[in-house]
ZAZA-272097 format. One record per residue (C-alpha): x, z, y; residue in one letter. Coordinates in steps of 0.1 Angstrom, whole numbers, plus 2048, in hexadecimal, padded with zeros to 3 digits. Layout:
BEGIN
 east  up north code
    X   Z     Y    A
...
END
This chain:
BEGIN
 east  up north code
  BAE 832   282    M
  B8A 837   28B    E
  B7D 859   296    T
  B69 85D   276    D
  B87 857   260    E
  B9B 870   274    F
  B80 88A   270    A
  B80 883   24A    L
  BA6 887   249    R
  BA3 8A9   25A    L
  B8A 8B3   23F    K
  BA4 8AC   223    G
  B9D 887   21C    W
  BBD 873   217    R
  BC8 84F   212    L
  BC4 847   1ED    A
  BD1 827   1DD    T
  BC2 81A   1BC    A
  BD4 7FF   1A8    E
  BBB 7EF   190    V
  BC9 7DB   173    L
  BAE 7C5   165    Y
  BAB 7A9   14C    Y
  BA5 787   15C    M
  B82 77A   152    P
  B8E 757   14B    D
  BAE 762   13A    H
  BA7 783   128    P
  BCA 787   11B    V
  BD9 788   13F    L
  BD8 7A7   155    L
  BD3 7A4   17B    Q
  BDA 7C0   195    S
  BC3 7C9   1B1    F
  BCD 7E4   1CB    I
  BB4 7F6   1E1    W
  BB8 811   1FA    Q
  B9F 829   20A    T
  B9C 84C   218    L
  B90 862   1FB    D
  B8D 886   1F2    L
  BA4 894   1D7    A
  BA0 89E   1BB    P
  B7E 88E   1B5    T
  B84 86D   1C8    Y
  B5F 864   1CD    P
  B66 843   1DF    R
  B7D 836   1C4    I
  B64 840   1A9    H
  B48 82E   1BC    K
  B5F 80F   1BF    F
  B67 80F   19A    L
  B42 814   191    D
  B3A 7F5   1A7    F
  B56 7E2   196    W
  B49 7EA   173    R
  B25 7E0   17D    A
  B2B 7C1   192    E
  B4D 7B2   189    I
  B53 79F   168    Q
  B77 7AA   165    A
  B7D 7C6   14D    V
  B93 7E2   15A    I
  BB2 7EA   145    H
  BBE 808   159    S
  BBE 818   17B    V
  BDC 828   18C    R
  BD5 83F   1A9    L
  BEC 84B   1C5    A
  BE2 864   1E0    G
  BF2 868   202    G
  BF9 889   214    E
  BDD 89D   223    Q
  BDB 89D   249    L
  BDB 8C1   255    A
  BDE 8D3   276    P
  C01 8DD   280    A
  C0F 8FC   271    N
  C19 913   28E    I
  C2B 933   288    Q
  C34 94E   2A1    N
  C59 957   2A3    V
  C62 97B   2A7    A
  C84 973   2B6    T
  C89 965   2D9    I
  CAA 953   2DF    L
  CBB 957   301    H
  CD4 93E   30E    H
END
């Protein structure tokens, strides 16, 4: 993972997976699936929205639906002080 990606993950960005179901341009009764992953920021998902805007403007295939799955957020370790000391 690149340093920039690691920095984004520390800021709350997480791996997001978008499955786009779209109608095939040459066979409009058939659906095709396209899966794309990127680091994105929940709940607004700006990268996925930018990708879908590009798709609608530049790709002839009409989108049927989009399913989105988000991974866990990377966070610093949670350390807690323990009041009890165990002796052996």
